N, C-alpha and C positions, 0 to 999 in steps of 0.2 A: 494342647494341639499336637497332632502327630507330625512326624518328620515330613511326610508326604504333603500335608496341608501347608506346613511352613515353606516347603520348596515351591509349592504352587503359588503361594502369596508373594514369593520373591520374583515371580516371572515378570512383573511390571518393570523391574529394573534390568531386564534382559531383552535383547532385540527380538528373539524368536519365542514362540509359544503363545498360548492363549490364557490369560489370567482369569480368575474367577469373575463371574458376572458382577458380583458386588463391588469389585474394584474396576473392572473394565468399563462399565456403563458410566458411573460418575466421572471417571477420569477422561473419558471420551467427550462427554457433554461439556466438561470444563473447557476443553479446547474449542468447542463450537461456540460457547458463550463468549470466549475471549476474541474470537475471530469474526463473528457474524456481522457486527457493525461495519468493520473494515471491508467486508465483502460487498455489502449492498449499497453503501453510501456513495462510492465513486460512480456507480452506474446512475444513481439518482442525480448527482451533480452534473455529469456529462450529458445526460438526457435533457436536463433543464437548459444547459448551455446551448445545446444544438436544437432546442425547440421541438423535441419529439412529442408525439401524442402519448396519452396514458397507456394505450395498448403497446406501443413501442418501448415505453419505459418499463412496463411489466416484463416484456421479453428480455430486456437487458439485465434486469435483476435476476430473472430466472436463469439466464445463461451465466451470470456471474457466480451463482451458487454451484451450478454444474461444473464450470471450469475450475473452480477452486477445489472441488471434490476430485476431479480427474487429475489436476496438477499435483495434488497431495499424494494420490495413489501412485502417480508416476515416480515421485520422489521416494516413496516407500518400496516400490517394486520396480526397479530400473529395467529398461529394455536393453538387452545386449550388454548389460553392465556399463553402459556408456551414456544412456539418456535417463537421467535421474541420479540422485546422490546416494540412495540407499541409506539415508539418515532420517531420524525422527523429526520431521519438520512439517509445518502446515504452510503450503504455498498457494497463493491465490491473488485475486484482484487487489491492486495496491494504490494507496493514497499518493505515493511518491511521484507518480506520473501526472497527477491532476493539474498542476499549474501549466505544464506544456500542452496537455490535452485540451484544456480550456482555451488556451491561446489559439490552437489550431482550429478548434470547433467554432470559436467566435469569428475567425477570419475566413474559414472555409466551411466545412460541414463534417458530419460523422463519417461519411465515405472517405474523406481525406485522412481522418484519424485512423481508420481501419487499414488503409493502404500504408500509412507510415508505421503502423504497428507491425505489419508483416516484415517490412524492411528492418525495423528495430529488432524483431525476433531473429532475423538472419545475423544481425550484428552481435546479438547476445550469444548465438551459437558459435560464431567465430571467436568471440572473446573467451568462451569456455574452452575451446580447442587450443587456444594459445595463451591461457591464463597465466602460465609461469612467466611469460615474457612481457605481458601488458601490466600485470599487477603492480610492479614497482612505480608506475606513474601515478598511483592512487594511494599514497600513505594516508594515515588517519587525518593529517592536516587538510589535505585536499578533499577527502571524502566528507569530513566533518564540515568544511566550509560549504560544500554543495548541499548537504542535508540541512544545515542552518538556513541557507537561502530558500530551500524548498518550504521549510516551516514558515519563514517570513512571508513568502509569496502567497501562502494559503490563508493568512489572517483576513484579508479583505473578503474572501469568499465566505468565511465563517460569520463575519459581522453582517454581511449582506443577507445571509440566511437568517441570522438572529433577528434582524429587522423585519423579516417576513418574506424576503425574496423579491428582487427587482422585478417590476412589471406586474406584481400581484396586487390585489385590492388590500392585502394586509401589510404592505411594505410601509415601514415607519409607524405602524399602529402600536398603541400602548399594549394591546392584547398580545401582540407578537413578542414584544420584549418581556412581558410578564412570563409567558410560557417559556421563552428561551432561558431566562434567568433562573426559573424554577428547575428546569432541566439541568442547567449547569450546576446549581446548588446541590442537587441530588448526586451528580457525578463526583463533585469535589468532596462531599461528606463521606460517601461510600469509599472513595479512593484513599482517603486519609484517616478514617476512623473505624474501618472494619477490616476483616481478614477473610481469607479463603475465597469461596465462590462469590461473596458479596463484593469483595474488592476487585476480583477479576471481571465480574459482570457489571461494574459500576456504570459504564457507558450505556449498556443495554438497559439496565434498570432506570437510568436517567431518562432514556428515550420512552420507556413505557409510562413512567410517571408524567412526563411532558405530554405524551400523546393523550392520556386520560384528561389532563387539565385542558388541553387544546380542544378535545371533544366536548367537554362541558362548556367551553366558551364559544362553541359553534364554528370552530375553524376547520374541523375535519369533514371531508366530503367522501362519503362511502358509496355514492351513486354508481360508480363504475365497477364495483367489485362483483356484483351479482352476475354480470355477463361473462365473467372469466370461467374457463374450464377448470375442473378439478385436477385432471392429469393431461399432460401434453408433452411431446418431445420437442426439443429445440429444432429450429429450421436452419437449413444450410443457406447461407447468403441471404438473410432477411433484409439486408441493406446493401446498397451499392458499395463498391470498393474503388477508390481513386488513388492514383499515385502522383503526388505533388512533390518534386525533388526537395524543395526548401523545407517542407514539413517533415519529410523523411529524415533529412539531416538533423533537424532540430530535435526530433524525438529519438533518433539514433544515439545522440550524445547522452540523453537521459538514460537510455538502456545500458550504456556502458557504466554509468554511475551506479545504477541499481544492481548491476552484476557485481560491482565491488561491495555494495551493501550486502548482497547475498553471501559473499565470501565471509564477511563479518558475522552474519547470522549462523552460517554453517559452522564456523569456528567456535562461536559461543556455545552452540549446541553440543559439539563433541567435547569441548573442554569442560563445560558445566555438567553434562550428563554422562560422559564416557571417560573423563579424565585423560584425554589425548587430543592431539591436533588432527584435523581432517587430512586425508591423503590428497594428493594432486588429482587422482582419479575421481574422488568424491566431490571435490570442488568443481572440477570440469563437468562432471555429470550433472551436478545440481544446476549449473548455469546453462548448460545445453538444454536440459529439460525445461528450464524457465523459458528459453527462447522458442523451443518447439511448441509449448503450450500457448505462447503469445501468437504464433503464426496460426495455429489451429483455431484459437479463440476468435481471431479476426474474421474468419469465414462463418462464424456463428453469431457475430455481432457483439462479441465480448471485448473486454478491455485488457491491457497488459497485466502480466502476473509478476509477483515477486514473493520472497519469503516474508513471513509474518514475525516481526520482532517480539510482539506481545506473547506469542506462543513459545518462542525461544525462551523468553523469560520464565515461563512455567516450567520448562524442562530443567533449566538451571536451578530452580528452587526445589522441585520435588524429585528430580533425578529419574523420572519415569521415561524410559526410552523404548518400551515395547511397541512394536509397529502395529499390533492389533488395536491398541488404544487410539492411535492416529487414523488407522483404517476405519474404525467405528465412527470417528468424527467425520471423516470424508463421506461415509455412507449416509449419515444423517443429513449432511449438506446436499448430497446428491438427491435424496428423496424429496427434500424441501424444494430443490430446483426443478423437479419434475411436476410440481404442483403450481400452475399459473395462478390459482386462486390465492395461494399464500403470497406469491410475488405481487399480486394485485393489491392485497391489503397493505403491503409495504410501501406501495406508491402513494398511499393516502397519508403517509407521515408528513405533517406540515413542515415547511422549510424552517420555521422558527425552532422546531424541535431538533432538527438536524443540526442547525447552527449552534444551539446550546450544548449539544452533545459533542460535536466535532471540534469545537474551538480548543477543548482540552487535549484532544488528539494532536492537533496542529502544534499546540504549545509543547507537547512531549517530543514531537519531531524536532522542533527547534532546539530544545534543551539537549537532545541526543547529539545534535551537531556540536553544540558548545562543549559537551563532555568530551567528545572526540578531539576537538581542537585543543582543549586545555590539558589533555593527557600528557603528563610529564612537565607540567607548568606552562605558563603563558609568557612567551618571550617577544622581544621587539620584532624578530623575523616573522613569527606567527601573526603578530599584529598587522604587519605590512601585507602579508598574503591574504589574510581574512578581510581586513579593512578595505583594501583596493578591489578585491574580487566581488564582495558584496556591494560596495559603493557603485561599481560599474554595472553589475548585474541588475540590481534593484533600480538604480538611478535611470538607466536607459529605458526600462519598461514603463517608468512613471512619466516620461516625457514623450507623449504621443507624437509620432512623425519625425523624431530626431534622427532617424536613419533612412528617411524616405525622400530626402531632398535631391536636388540636381547632382548628378555624378554617382549616385547609388543605384545599382540595379534593384529591381523590386524584391528579389529573393533575399537581399541583405536584411531588410526589415522583418521578413518572415522568420528567418533563422535566428537573428540576433536581437531583434527589437520586440519580439512578442513574449519571450519567456526569460525571466531573470536567471533561471537555472543554467541555461546554455552558456551565457556570457560568463557567469560566475565560475563554471566548471573550466572553461578554456583559460581564463585569466589565472585561476588558482594553479592549474597545471604548469603554465608558463612561469609564473612567479616562483613556484616551488623549485623548479629546475634552474632558474636564473639567479635567484638571490643566494649569496654565499651562506654556507651552512655555519651555524653557530658552534663555537668550540665548547666542549664539555666544561663544567664548572672547575674541575681539577686543573685543566690546561690554562684557564684564565688566571688562576692564582700563580 
């Protein structure tokens, strides 16, 4: 191999330049495979929660793909060096907001979600601008507690979907559980017994197998696909937008937590792929870009954005940081998003398949929280912070109406009683500040 060829093959480990197609294409597709389930599934979950039609669900999936592509490109090519991180990350629609979005959707509607999303985007932008001063409130203990709570609160959704989906003719049916468990088995086997693209695409492969099994069992309905167009641009304000203060506060708190998670993802990316810590400008730009895309997305019927930890994991393993690789992944997602026919096919995925595939995702979210909490050991102080935060957060949401009695304004139940994440976040911050710090082991002796 010539020196020139060797140099060109090394471009994947550099930020600029265009690597050979033989490297560029598989590496870009790898990121698409790792991200695609996380992109489309939140749209399906929220569309079902809000009782949207198949056409509206198709639109939300289409917009999710497009927004993820644009959000990723913004991170790769920052505007004014201030909006976007300029780092090799995939950013798009996130599972982390789902518990709160579902709570708002059940109590209000999609219009209220989109209004709260705009306010949340503004909060994310402010967080990004003042990241140096706000960041100390969210050490790994607090962030881990919140992520742990998010994972726990998603389990009922996964099980409900595995059972066939509430309100459907397949709910509680043996066929639904057979499909869900087959899907889950494929995900677990590929995740633990394979490597490379099969391991990275385990969830996608599980959904494909589950879909085929569901089709053979007569669960899949393809009747609505034929009427979808092959190519179409997203519409501006396809849904109404409403601002309900209580919902805005509730979702705004979650935006702050996800901004902290973005700091973690960006830091993992630079330390794992570039052997350095991110600069304040990179962190600020990444979070500001996240907020801007959430605001823009709301006007097209999209959901909130965040960085994708699974794609960060790929960077830390293969050290590939060339922005052309990530740009190719974004272009692939953009092309898919401009094809309503493709999005329409995705709406036919049975809920039992989604449940079987995503319960492993939700379990991973939970364990990520535990890993952050136990970093440096698990102490009595950590036990108090985590235990009380989760107990109050999860406990309050499981007792319907416990904050809706006499003396409580109606907004209290909306803000604190509908999402375990909000209460857990507030309690964790307060306890972390109030409880005395533990002395290092050397001082105890």
